[in-house]
mmCIF entry with sequence, helices, sheets and N, C-alpha, C, O atoms, coordinates in Angstrom:
data_MODEL
# 
_entry.id   MODEL 
# 
_entity.id                         1 
_entity.type                       polymer 
_entity.pdbx_number_of_molecules   1 
# 
_entity_poly.entity_id                      1 
_entity_poly.type                           'polypeptide(L)' 
_entity_poly.nstd_linkage                   no 
_entity_poly.nstd_monomer                   no 
_entity_poly.pdbx_seq_one_letter_code       MGLLIVTVIGFMIVFGMAAMFMIHYMNDSLVSHDSETIDPKPDVLTERS 
_entity_poly.pdbx_seq_one_letter_code_can   MGLLIVTVIGFMIVFGMAAMFMIHYMNDSLVSHDSETIDPKPDVLTERS 
_entity_poly.pdbx_strand_id                 A 
# 
loop_
_entity_poly_seq.entity_id 
_entity_poly_seq.num 
_entity_poly_seq.mon_id 
_entity_poly_seq.hetero 
1 1  MET n 
1 2  GLY n 
1 3  LEU n 
1 4  LEU n 
1 5  ILE n 
1 6  VAL n 
1 7  THR n 
1 8  VAL n 
1 9  ILE n 
1 10 GLY n 
1 11 PHE n 
1 12 MET n 
1 13 ILE n 
1 14 VAL n 
1 15 PHE n 
1 16 GLY n 
1 17 MET n 
1 18 ALA n 
1 19 ALA n 
1 20 MET n 
1 21 PHE n 
1 22 MET n 
1 23 ILE n 
1 24 HIS n 
1 25 TYR n 
1 26 MET n 
1 27 ASN n 
1 28 ASP n 
1 29 SER n 
1 30 LEU n 
1 31 VAL n 
1 32 SER n 
1 33 HIS n 
1 34 ASP n 
1 35 SER n 
1 36 GLU n 
1 37 THR n 
1 38 ILE n 
1 39 ASP n 
1 40 PRO n 
1 41 LYS n 
1 42 PRO n 
1 43 ASP n 
1 44 VAL n 
1 45 LEU n 
1 46 THR n 
1 47 GLU n 
1 48 ARG n 
1 49 SER n 
# 
_struct_asym.id          A 
_struct_asym.entity_id   1 
# 
loop_
_struct_conf.conf_type_id 
_struct_conf.id 
_struct_conf.pdbx_PDB_helix_id 
_struct_conf.beg_label_comp_id 
_struct_conf.beg_label_asym_id 
_struct_conf.beg_label_seq_id 
_struct_conf.pdbx_beg_PDB_ins_code 
_struct_conf.end_label_comp_id 
_struct_conf.end_label_asym_id 
_struct_conf.end_label_seq_id 
_struct_conf.pdbx_end_PDB_ins_code 
_struct_conf.beg_auth_comp_id 
_struct_conf.beg_auth_asym_id 
_struct_conf.beg_auth_seq_id 
_struct_conf.end_auth_comp_id 
_struct_conf.end_auth_asym_id 
_struct_conf.end_auth_seq_id 
_struct_conf.pdbx_PDB_helix_class 
_struct_conf.details 
_struct_conf.pdbx_PDB_helix_length 
HELX_P HELX_P1 AA1 GLY A 2  ? SER A 29 ? GLY A 2  SER A 29 1 ? 28 
HELX_P HELX_P2 AA2 SER A 35 ? ILE A 38 ? SER A 35 ILE A 38 1 ? 4  
# 
_struct_conf_type.id          HELX_P 
_struct_conf_type.criteria    ? 
_struct_conf_type.reference   ? 
# 
loop_
_atom_site.group_PDB 
_atom_site.id 
_atom_site.type_symbol 
_atom_site.label_atom_id 
_atom_site.label_alt_id 
_atom_site.label_comp_id 
_atom_site.label_asym_id 
_atom_site.label_entity_id 
_atom_site.label_seq_id 
_atom_site.pdbx_PDB_ins_code 
_atom_site.Cartn_x 
_atom_site.Cartn_y 
_atom_site.Cartn_z 
_atom_site.occupancy 
_atom_site.B_iso_or_equiv 
_atom_site.pdbx_formal_charge 
_atom_site.auth_seq_id 
_atom_site.auth_comp_id 
_atom_site.auth_asym_id 
_atom_site.auth_atom_id 
_atom_site.pdbx_PDB_model_num 
ATOM 1   N N  . MET A 1 1  ? 42.870  -9.325  17.616  1.00 0.00 ? 1  MET A N  1 
ATOM 2   C CA . MET A 1 1  ? 42.223  -10.277 16.867  1.00 0.00 ? 1  MET A CA 1 
ATOM 3   C C  . MET A 1 1  ? 40.872  -10.665 17.557  1.00 0.00 ? 1  MET A C  1 
ATOM 4   O O  . MET A 1 1  ? 39.844  -10.781 16.889  1.00 0.00 ? 1  MET A O  1 
ATOM 5   N N  . GLY A 1 2  ? 40.897  -10.843 18.782  1.00 0.00 ? 2  GLY A N  1 
ATOM 6   C CA . GLY A 1 2  ? 39.611  -11.263 19.582  1.00 0.00 ? 2  GLY A CA 1 
ATOM 7   C C  . GLY A 1 2  ? 38.664  -10.203 19.409  1.00 0.00 ? 2  GLY A C  1 
ATOM 8   O O  . GLY A 1 2  ? 37.487  -10.493 19.196  1.00 0.00 ? 2  GLY A O  1 
ATOM 9   N N  . LEU A 1 3  ? 39.061  -8.933  19.479  1.00 0.00 ? 3  LEU A N  1 
ATOM 10  C CA . LEU A 1 3  ? 38.095  -7.836  19.322  1.00 0.00 ? 3  LEU A CA 1 
ATOM 11  C C  . LEU A 1 3  ? 37.384  -7.869  17.958  1.00 0.00 ? 3  LEU A C  1 
ATOM 12  O O  . LEU A 1 3  ? 36.165  -7.714  17.881  1.00 0.00 ? 3  LEU A O  1 
ATOM 13  N N  . LEU A 1 4  ? 38.127  -8.065  16.936  1.00 0.00 ? 4  LEU A N  1 
ATOM 14  C CA . LEU A 1 4  ? 37.596  -8.346  15.609  1.00 0.00 ? 4  LEU A CA 1 
ATOM 15  C C  . LEU A 1 4  ? 36.524  -9.392  15.517  1.00 0.00 ? 4  LEU A C  1 
ATOM 16  O O  . LEU A 1 4  ? 35.428  -9.138  15.018  1.00 0.00 ? 4  LEU A O  1 
ATOM 17  N N  . ILE A 1 5  ? 36.842  -10.564 15.998  1.00 0.00 ? 5  ILE A N  1 
ATOM 18  C CA . ILE A 1 5  ? 35.865  -11.655 16.078  1.00 0.00 ? 5  ILE A CA 1 
ATOM 19  C C  . ILE A 1 5  ? 34.617  -11.371 16.866  1.00 0.00 ? 5  ILE A C  1 
ATOM 20  O O  . ILE A 1 5  ? 33.523  -11.741 16.440  1.00 0.00 ? 5  ILE A O  1 
ATOM 21  N N  . VAL A 1 6  ? 34.733  -10.801 17.868  1.00 0.00 ? 6  VAL A N  1 
ATOM 22  C CA . VAL A 1 6  ? 33.619  -10.430 18.845  1.00 0.00 ? 6  VAL A CA 1 
ATOM 23  C C  . VAL A 1 6  ? 32.756  -9.393  18.093  1.00 0.00 ? 6  VAL A C  1 
ATOM 24  O O  . VAL A 1 6  ? 31.529  -9.485  18.090  1.00 0.00 ? 6  VAL A O  1 
ATOM 25  N N  . THR A 1 7  ? 33.464  -8.337  17.412  1.00 0.00 ? 7  THR A N  1 
ATOM 26  C CA . THR A 1 7  ? 32.750  -7.299  16.784  1.00 0.00 ? 7  THR A CA 1 
ATOM 27  C C  . THR A 1 7  ? 31.940  -7.935  15.528  1.00 0.00 ? 7  THR A C  1 
ATOM 28  O O  . THR A 1 7  ? 30.783  -7.595  15.282  1.00 0.00 ? 7  THR A O  1 
ATOM 29  N N  . VAL A 1 8  ? 32.616  -8.841  14.795  1.00 0.00 ? 8  VAL A N  1 
ATOM 30  C CA . VAL A 1 8  ? 31.900  -9.317  13.684  1.00 0.00 ? 8  VAL A CA 1 
ATOM 31  C C  . VAL A 1 8  ? 30.766  -10.272 14.111  1.00 0.00 ? 8  VAL A C  1 
ATOM 32  O O  . VAL A 1 8  ? 29.724  -10.278 13.456  1.00 0.00 ? 8  VAL A O  1 
ATOM 33  N N  . ILE A 1 9  ? 30.923  -11.081 15.181  1.00 0.00 ? 9  ILE A N  1 
ATOM 34  C CA . ILE A 1 9  ? 29.798  -11.944 15.617  1.00 0.00 ? 9  ILE A CA 1 
ATOM 35  C C  . ILE A 1 9  ? 28.646  -11.110 16.142  1.00 0.00 ? 9  ILE A C  1 
ATOM 36  O O  . ILE A 1 9  ? 27.466  -11.403 15.947  1.00 0.00 ? 9  ILE A O  1 
ATOM 37  N N  . GLY A 1 10 ? 29.079  -10.010 16.846  1.00 0.00 ? 10 GLY A N  1 
ATOM 38  C CA . GLY A 1 10 ? 28.067  -9.051  17.345  1.00 0.00 ? 10 GLY A CA 1 
ATOM 39  C C  . GLY A 1 10 ? 27.165  -8.460  16.199  1.00 0.00 ? 10 GLY A C  1 
ATOM 40  O O  . GLY A 1 10 ? 25.937  -8.461  16.286  1.00 0.00 ? 10 GLY A O  1 
ATOM 41  N N  . PHE A 1 11 ? 27.841  -7.962  15.135  1.00 0.00 ? 11 PHE A N  1 
ATOM 42  C CA . PHE A 1 11 ? 27.143  -7.398  14.142  1.00 0.00 ? 11 PHE A CA 1 
ATOM 43  C C  . PHE A 1 11 ? 26.231  -8.484  13.348  1.00 0.00 ? 11 PHE A C  1 
ATOM 44  O O  . PHE A 1 11 ? 25.160  -8.142  12.847  1.00 0.00 ? 11 PHE A O  1 
ATOM 45  N N  . MET A 1 12 ? 26.663  -9.652  13.276  1.00 0.00 ? 12 MET A N  1 
ATOM 46  C CA . MET A 1 12 ? 25.923  -10.678 12.677  1.00 0.00 ? 12 MET A CA 1 
ATOM 47  C C  . MET A 1 12 ? 24.733  -11.017 13.425  1.00 0.00 ? 12 MET A C  1 
ATOM 48  O O  . MET A 1 12 ? 23.680  -11.282 12.845  1.00 0.00 ? 12 MET A O  1 
ATOM 49  N N  . ILE A 1 13 ? 24.858  -11.021 14.822  1.00 0.00 ? 13 ILE A N  1 
ATOM 50  C CA . ILE A 1 13 ? 23.645  -11.260 15.650  1.00 0.00 ? 13 ILE A CA 1 
ATOM 51  C C  . ILE A 1 13 ? 22.664  -9.979  15.545  1.00 0.00 ? 13 ILE A C  1 
ATOM 52  O O  . ILE A 1 13 ? 21.449  -10.159 15.473  1.00 0.00 ? 13 ILE A O  1 
ATOM 53  N N  . VAL A 1 14 ? 23.202  -8.731  15.539  1.00 0.00 ? 14 VAL A N  1 
ATOM 54  C CA . VAL A 1 14 ? 22.252  -7.692  15.397  1.00 0.00 ? 14 VAL A CA 1 
ATOM 55  C C  . VAL A 1 14 ? 21.610  -7.686  14.054  1.00 0.00 ? 14 VAL A C  1 
ATOM 56  O O  . VAL A 1 14 ? 20.407  -7.437  13.971  1.00 0.00 ? 14 VAL A O  1 
ATOM 57  N N  . PHE A 1 15 ? 22.354  -7.953  12.953  1.00 0.00 ? 15 PHE A N  1 
ATOM 58  C CA . PHE A 1 15 ? 21.693  -7.993  11.618  1.00 0.00 ? 15 PHE A CA 1 
ATOM 59  C C  . PHE A 1 15 ? 20.684  -9.277  11.525  1.00 0.00 ? 15 PHE A C  1 
ATOM 60  O O  . PHE A 1 15 ? 19.630  -9.209  10.891  1.00 0.00 ? 15 PHE A O  1 
ATOM 61  N N  . GLY A 1 16 ? 21.052  -10.299 12.127  1.00 0.00 ? 16 GLY A N  1 
ATOM 62  C CA . GLY A 1 16 ? 20.070  -11.409 12.217  1.00 0.00 ? 16 GLY A CA 1 
ATOM 63  C C  . GLY A 1 16 ? 18.763  -11.052 12.952  1.00 0.00 ? 16 GLY A C  1 
ATOM 64  O O  . GLY A 1 16 ? 17.665  -11.388 12.508  1.00 0.00 ? 16 GLY A O  1 
ATOM 65  N N  . MET A 1 17 ? 18.907  -10.432 13.974  1.00 0.00 ? 17 MET A N  1 
ATOM 66  C CA . MET A 1 17 ? 17.718  -9.998  14.747  1.00 0.00 ? 17 MET A CA 1 
ATOM 67  C C  . MET A 1 17 ? 16.931  -9.056  13.968  1.00 0.00 ? 17 MET A C  1 
ATOM 68  O O  . MET A 1 17 ? 15.703  -9.132  14.019  1.00 0.00 ? 17 MET A O  1 
ATOM 69  N N  . ALA A 1 18 ? 17.529  -8.139  13.220  1.00 0.00 ? 18 ALA A N  1 
ATOM 70  C CA . ALA A 1 18 ? 16.811  -7.064  12.532  1.00 0.00 ? 18 ALA A CA 1 
ATOM 71  C C  . ALA A 1 18 ? 16.089  -7.794  11.362  1.00 0.00 ? 18 ALA A C  1 
ATOM 72  O O  . ALA A 1 18 ? 14.935  -7.477  11.073  1.00 0.00 ? 18 ALA A O  1 
ATOM 73  N N  . ALA A 1 19 ? 16.739  -8.746  10.701  1.00 0.00 ? 19 ALA A N  1 
ATOM 74  C CA . ALA A 1 19 ? 16.135  -9.581  9.623   1.00 0.00 ? 19 ALA A CA 1 
ATOM 75  C C  . ALA A 1 19 ? 14.909  -10.287 10.197  1.00 0.00 ? 19 ALA A C  1 
ATOM 76  O O  . ALA A 1 19 ? 13.828  -10.176 9.618   1.00 0.00 ? 19 ALA A O  1 
ATOM 77  N N  . MET A 1 20 ? 15.037  -11.027 11.343  1.00 0.00 ? 20 MET A N  1 
ATOM 78  C CA . MET A 1 20 ? 13.923  -11.740 11.889  1.00 0.00 ? 20 MET A CA 1 
ATOM 79  C C  . MET A 1 20 ? 12.790  -10.860 12.237  1.00 0.00 ? 20 MET A C  1 
ATOM 80  O O  . MET A 1 20 ? 11.643  -11.256 12.030  1.00 0.00 ? 20 MET A O  1 
ATOM 81  N N  . PHE A 1 21 ? 13.027  -9.654  12.767  1.00 0.00 ? 21 PHE A N  1 
ATOM 82  C CA . PHE A 1 21 ? 12.035  -8.509  13.035  1.00 0.00 ? 21 PHE A CA 1 
ATOM 83  C C  . PHE A 1 21 ? 11.308  -8.184  11.788  1.00 0.00 ? 21 PHE A C  1 
ATOM 84  O O  . PHE A 1 21 ? 10.080  -8.099  11.771  1.00 0.00 ? 21 PHE A O  1 
ATOM 85  N N  . MET A 1 22 ? 12.065  -7.998  10.722  1.00 0.00 ? 22 MET A N  1 
ATOM 86  C CA . MET A 1 22 ? 11.419  -7.571  9.459   1.00 0.00 ? 22 MET A CA 1 
ATOM 87  C C  . MET A 1 22 ? 10.514  -8.685  8.874   1.00 0.00 ? 22 MET A C  1 
ATOM 88  O O  . MET A 1 22 ? 9.407   -8.442  8.393   1.00 0.00 ? 22 MET A O  1 
ATOM 89  N N  . ILE A 1 23 ? 11.060  -9.925  8.949   1.00 0.00 ? 23 ILE A N  1 
ATOM 90  C CA . ILE A 1 23 ? 10.318  -11.075 8.348   1.00 0.00 ? 23 ILE A CA 1 
ATOM 91  C C  . ILE A 1 23 ? 8.980   -11.331 9.269   1.00 0.00 ? 23 ILE A C  1 
ATOM 92  O O  . ILE A 1 23 ? 7.922   -11.675 8.740   1.00 0.00 ? 23 ILE A O  1 
ATOM 93  N N  . HIS A 1 24 ? 9.097   -11.155 10.563  1.00 0.00 ? 24 HIS A N  1 
ATOM 94  C CA . HIS A 1 24 ? 8.015   -11.331 11.404  1.00 0.00 ? 24 HIS A CA 1 
ATOM 95  C C  . HIS A 1 24 ? 6.963   -10.244 11.203  1.00 0.00 ? 24 HIS A C  1 
ATOM 96  O O  . HIS A 1 24 ? 5.770   -10.537 11.276  1.00 0.00 ? 24 HIS A O  1 
ATOM 97  N N  . TYR A 1 25 ? 7.365   -9.008  10.954  1.00 0.00 ? 25 TYR A N  1 
ATOM 98  C CA . TYR A 1 25 ? 6.545   -7.809  10.701  1.00 0.00 ? 25 TYR A CA 1 
ATOM 99  C C  . TYR A 1 25 ? 5.800   -7.996  9.398   1.00 0.00 ? 25 TYR A C  1 
ATOM 100 O O  . TYR A 1 25 ? 4.586   -7.817  9.307   1.00 0.00 ? 25 TYR A O  1 
ATOM 101 N N  . MET A 1 26 ? 6.561   -8.354  8.413   1.00 0.00 ? 26 MET A N  1 
ATOM 102 C CA . MET A 1 26 ? 5.988   -8.543  7.067   1.00 0.00 ? 26 MET A CA 1 
ATOM 103 C C  . MET A 1 26 ? 4.983   -9.724  7.109   1.00 0.00 ? 26 MET A C  1 
ATOM 104 O O  . MET A 1 26 ? 3.963   -9.637  6.425   1.00 0.00 ? 26 MET A O  1 
ATOM 105 N N  . ASN A 1 27 ? 5.185   -10.707 7.792   1.00 0.00 ? 27 ASN A N  1 
ATOM 106 C CA . ASN A 1 27 ? 4.278   -11.832 7.844   1.00 0.00 ? 27 ASN A CA 1 
ATOM 107 C C  . ASN A 1 27 ? 2.953   -11.489 8.430   1.00 0.00 ? 27 ASN A C  1 
ATOM 108 O O  . ASN A 1 27 ? 1.909   -11.970 7.991   1.00 0.00 ? 27 ASN A O  1 
ATOM 109 N N  . ASP A 1 28 ? 3.009   -10.574 9.517   1.00 0.00 ? 28 ASP A N  1 
ATOM 110 C CA . ASP A 1 28 ? 1.842   -10.144 10.156  1.00 0.00 ? 28 ASP A CA 1 
ATOM 111 C C  . ASP A 1 28 ? 1.017   -9.087  9.424   1.00 0.00 ? 28 ASP A C  1 
ATOM 112 O O  . ASP A 1 28 ? -0.210  -9.076  9.519   1.00 0.00 ? 28 ASP A O  1 
ATOM 113 N N  . SER A 1 29 ? 1.718   -8.168  8.670   1.00 0.00 ? 29 SER A N  1 
ATOM 114 C CA . SER A 1 29 ? 1.023   -7.097  7.992   1.00 0.00 ? 29 SER A CA 1 
ATOM 115 C C  . SER A 1 29 ? 0.528   -7.509  6.632   1.00 0.00 ? 29 SER A C  1 
ATOM 116 O O  . SER A 1 29 ? -0.522  -7.040  6.191   1.00 0.00 ? 29 SER A O  1 
ATOM 117 N N  . LEU A 1 30 ? 1.304   -8.435  5.906   1.00 0.00 ? 30 LEU A N  1 
ATOM 118 C CA . LEU A 1 30 ? 0.809   -8.704  4.600   1.00 0.00 ? 30 LEU A CA 1 
ATOM 119 C C  . LEU A 1 30 ? 0.173   -10.117 4.547   1.00 0.00 ? 30 LEU A C  1 
ATOM 120 O O  . LEU A 1 30 ? 0.838   -11.144 4.408   1.00 0.00 ? 30 LEU A O  1 
ATOM 121 N N  . VAL A 1 31 ? -1.167  -10.076 4.671   1.00 0.00 ? 31 VAL A N  1 
ATOM 122 C CA . VAL A 1 31 ? -1.943  -11.330 4.806   1.00 0.00 ? 31 VAL A CA 1 
ATOM 123 C C  . VAL A 1 31 ? -2.224  -11.761 3.267   1.00 0.00 ? 31 VAL A C  1 
ATOM 124 O O  . VAL A 1 31 ? -2.863  -11.025 2.514   1.00 0.00 ? 31 VAL A O  1 
ATOM 125 N N  . SER A 1 32 ? -1.765  -12.853 2.911   1.00 0.00 ? 32 SER A N  1 
ATOM 126 C CA . SER A 1 32 ? -1.915  -13.171 1.501   1.00 0.00 ? 32 SER A CA 1 
ATOM 127 C C  . SER A 1 32 ? -3.261  -13.835 1.132   1.00 0.00 ? 32 SER A C  1 
ATOM 128 O O  . SER A 1 32 ? -3.649  -13.827 -0.036  1.00 0.00 ? 32 SER A O  1 
ATOM 129 N N  . HIS A 1 33 ? -3.981  -14.416 2.136   1.00 0.00 ? 33 HIS A N  1 
ATOM 130 C CA . HIS A 1 33 ? -5.223  -15.095 1.933   1.00 0.00 ? 33 HIS A CA 1 
ATOM 131 C C  . HIS A 1 33 ? -6.336  -14.100 1.626   1.00 0.00 ? 33 HIS A C  1 
ATOM 132 O O  . HIS A 1 33 ? -7.362  -14.471 1.056   1.00 0.00 ? 33 HIS A O  1 
ATOM 133 N N  . ASP A 1 34 ? -6.126  -12.774 2.019   1.00 0.00 ? 34 ASP A N  1 
ATOM 134 C CA . ASP A 1 34 ? -7.095  -11.796 1.774   1.00 0.00 ? 34 ASP A CA 1 
ATOM 135 C C  . ASP A 1 34 ? -7.067  -11.277 0.326   1.00 0.00 ? 34 ASP A C  1 
ATOM 136 O O  . ASP A 1 34 ? -7.979  -10.579 -0.116  1.00 0.00 ? 34 ASP A O  1 
ATOM 137 N N  . SER A 1 35 ? -6.013  -11.631 -0.386  1.00 0.00 ? 35 SER A N  1 
ATOM 138 C CA . SER A 1 35 ? -5.840  -11.064 -1.750  1.00 0.00 ? 35 SER A CA 1 
ATOM 139 C C  . SER A 1 35 ? -6.829  -11.692 -2.804  1.00 0.00 ? 35 SER A C  1 
ATOM 140 O O  . SER A 1 35 ? -7.072  -11.130 -3.872  1.00 0.00 ? 35 SER A O  1 
ATOM 141 N N  . GLU A 1 36 ? -7.381  -12.896 -2.431  1.00 0.00 ? 36 GLU A N  1 
ATOM 142 C CA . GLU A 1 36 ? -8.385  -13.450 -3.408  1.00 0.00 ? 36 GLU A CA 1 
ATOM 143 C C  . GLU A 1 36 ? -9.704  -12.898 -3.064  1.00 0.00 ? 36 GLU A C  1 
ATOM 144 O O  . GLU A 1 36 ? -10.579 -12.917 -3.929  1.00 0.00 ? 36 GLU A O  1 
ATOM 145 N N  . THR A 1 37 ? -9.948  -12.407 -1.897  1.00 0.00 ? 37 THR A N  1 
ATOM 146 C CA . THR A 1 37 ? -11.281 -11.725 -1.544  1.00 0.00 ? 37 THR A CA 1 
ATOM 147 C C  . THR A 1 37 ? -11.291 -10.403 -2.259  1.00 0.00 ? 37 THR A C  1 
ATOM 148 O O  . THR A 1 37 ? -12.281 -10.038 -2.893  1.00 0.00 ? 37 THR A O  1 
ATOM 149 N N  . ILE A 1 38 ? -10.247 -9.718  -2.165  1.00 0.00 ? 38 ILE A N  1 
ATOM 150 C CA . ILE A 1 38 ? -10.171 -8.257  -2.846  1.00 0.00 ? 38 ILE A CA 1 
ATOM 151 C C  . ILE A 1 38 ? -10.189 -8.372  -4.305  1.00 0.00 ? 38 ILE A C  1 
ATOM 152 O O  . ILE A 1 38 ? -10.913 -7.618  -4.956  1.00 0.00 ? 38 ILE A O  1 
ATOM 153 N N  . ASP A 1 39 ? -9.428  -9.284  -4.895  1.00 0.00 ? 39 ASP A N  1 
ATOM 154 C CA . ASP A 1 39 ? -9.171  -9.342  -6.321  1.00 0.00 ? 39 ASP A CA 1 
ATOM 155 C C  . ASP A 1 39 ? -9.203  -10.810 -6.653  1.00 0.00 ? 39 ASP A C  1 
ATOM 156 O O  . ASP A 1 39 ? -8.157  -11.458 -6.627  1.00 0.00 ? 39 ASP A O  1 
ATOM 157 N N  . PRO A 1 40 ? -10.455 -11.413 -6.989  1.00 0.00 ? 40 PRO A N  1 
ATOM 158 C CA . PRO A 1 40 ? -10.612 -12.878 -7.192  1.00 0.00 ? 40 PRO A CA 1 
ATOM 159 C C  . PRO A 1 40 ? -9.941  -13.334 -8.496  1.00 0.00 ? 40 PRO A C  1 
ATOM 160 O O  . PRO A 1 40 ? -9.858  -12.574 -9.462  1.00 0.00 ? 40 PRO A O  1 
ATOM 161 N N  . LYS A 1 41 ? -9.489  -14.523 -8.507  1.00 0.00 ? 41 LYS A N  1 
ATOM 162 C CA . LYS A 1 41 ? -8.789  -15.078 -9.723  1.00 0.00 ? 41 LYS A CA 1 
ATOM 163 C C  . LYS A 1 41 ? -9.878  -15.121 -10.801 1.00 0.00 ? 41 LYS A C  1 
ATOM 164 O O  . LYS A 1 41 ? -11.057 -15.348 -10.528 1.00 0.00 ? 41 LYS A O  1 
ATOM 165 N N  . PRO A 1 42 ? -9.405  -14.882 -12.086 1.00 0.00 ? 42 PRO A N  1 
ATOM 166 C CA . PRO A 1 42 ? -10.304 -15.073 -13.206 1.00 0.00 ? 42 PRO A CA 1 
ATOM 167 C C  . PRO A 1 42 ? -10.676 -16.524 -13.451 1.00 0.00 ? 42 PRO A C  1 
ATOM 168 O O  . PRO A 1 42 ? -9.927  -17.411 -13.042 1.00 0.00 ? 42 PRO A O  1 
ATOM 169 N N  . ASP A 1 43 ? -11.820 -16.813 -14.112 1.00 0.00 ? 43 ASP A N  1 
ATOM 170 C CA . ASP A 1 43 ? -12.192 -18.152 -14.360 1.00 0.00 ? 43 ASP A CA 1 
ATOM 171 C C  . ASP A 1 43 ? -11.477 -18.768 -15.584 1.00 0.00 ? 43 ASP A C  1 
ATOM 172 O O  . ASP A 1 43 ? -11.249 -19.974 -15.678 1.00 0.00 ? 43 ASP A O  1 
ATOM 173 N N  . VAL A 1 44 ? -11.154 -17.883 -16.481 1.00 0.00 ? 44 VAL A N  1 
ATOM 174 C CA . VAL A 1 44 ? -10.503 -18.226 -17.777 1.00 0.00 ? 44 VAL A CA 1 
ATOM 175 C C  . VAL A 1 44 ? -9.132  -17.857 -17.744 1.00 0.00 ? 44 VAL A C  1 
ATOM 176 O O  . VAL A 1 44 ? -8.816  -16.774 -17.251 1.00 0.00 ? 44 VAL A O  1 
ATOM 177 N N  . LEU A 1 45 ? -8.201  -18.705 -18.255 1.00 0.00 ? 45 LEU A N  1 
ATOM 178 C CA . LEU A 1 45 ? -6.774  -18.383 -18.391 1.00 0.00 ? 45 LEU A CA 1 
ATOM 179 C C  . LEU A 1 45 ? -6.559  -17.551 -19.610 1.00 0.00 ? 45 LEU A C  1 
ATOM 180 O O  . LEU A 1 45 ? -7.133  -17.905 -20.640 1.00 0.00 ? 45 LEU A O  1 
ATOM 181 N N  . THR A 1 46 ? -5.824  -16.519 -19.621 1.00 0.00 ? 46 THR A N  1 
ATOM 182 C CA . THR A 1 46 ? -5.612  -15.746 -20.922 1.00 0.00 ? 46 THR A CA 1 
ATOM 183 C C  . THR A 1 46 ? -4.284  -16.100 -21.401 1.00 0.00 ? 46 THR A C  1 
ATOM 184 O O  . THR A 1 46 ? -3.360  -16.398 -20.644 1.00 0.00 ? 46 THR A O  1 
ATOM 185 N N  . GLU A 1 47 ? -4.201  -16.061 -22.682 1.00 0.00 ? 47 GLU A N  1 
ATOM 186 C CA . GLU A 1 47 ? -2.893  -16.364 -23.315 1.00 0.00 ? 47 GLU A CA 1 
ATOM 187 C C  . GLU A 1 47 ? -2.087  -15.102 -23.659 1.00 0.00 ? 47 GLU A C  1 
ATOM 188 O O  . GLU A 1 47 ? -2.621  -14.214 -24.325 1.00 0.00 ? 47 GLU A O  1 
ATOM 189 N N  . ARG A 1 48 ? -0.802  -14.990 -23.222 1.00 0.00 ? 48 ARG A N  1 
ATOM 190 C CA . ARG A 1 48 ? -0.025  -13.842 -23.496 1.00 0.00 ? 48 ARG A CA 1 
ATOM 191 C C  . ARG A 1 48 ? 0.712   -14.008 -24.787 1.00 0.00 ? 48 ARG A C  1 
ATOM 192 O O  . ARG A 1 48 ? 1.305   -15.055 -25.048 1.00 0.00 ? 48 ARG A O  1 
ATOM 193 N N  . SER A 1 49 ? 0.676   -12.923 -25.644 1.00 0.00 ? 49 SER A N  1 
ATOM 194 C CA . SER A 1 49 ? 1.340   -12.971 -26.950 1.00 0.00 ? 49 SER A CA 1 
ATOM 195 C C  . SER A 1 49 ? 2.627   -12.338 -26.925 1.00 0.00 ? 49 SER A C  1 
ATOM 196 O O  . SER A 1 49 ? 3.313   -12.295 -27.946 1.00 0.00 ? 49 SER A O  1 
# 
């Protein structure tokens, strides 16, 4: 039973570290404030039908 608990906790730690790595990588590579420079917002709002 102890081996099962240690294994589950170990996998949770590894998956958590992988998720944190991916979030950190995506935050560094996807800069959202550049999007307005590349594609500026339109001045007028368009109505969707």
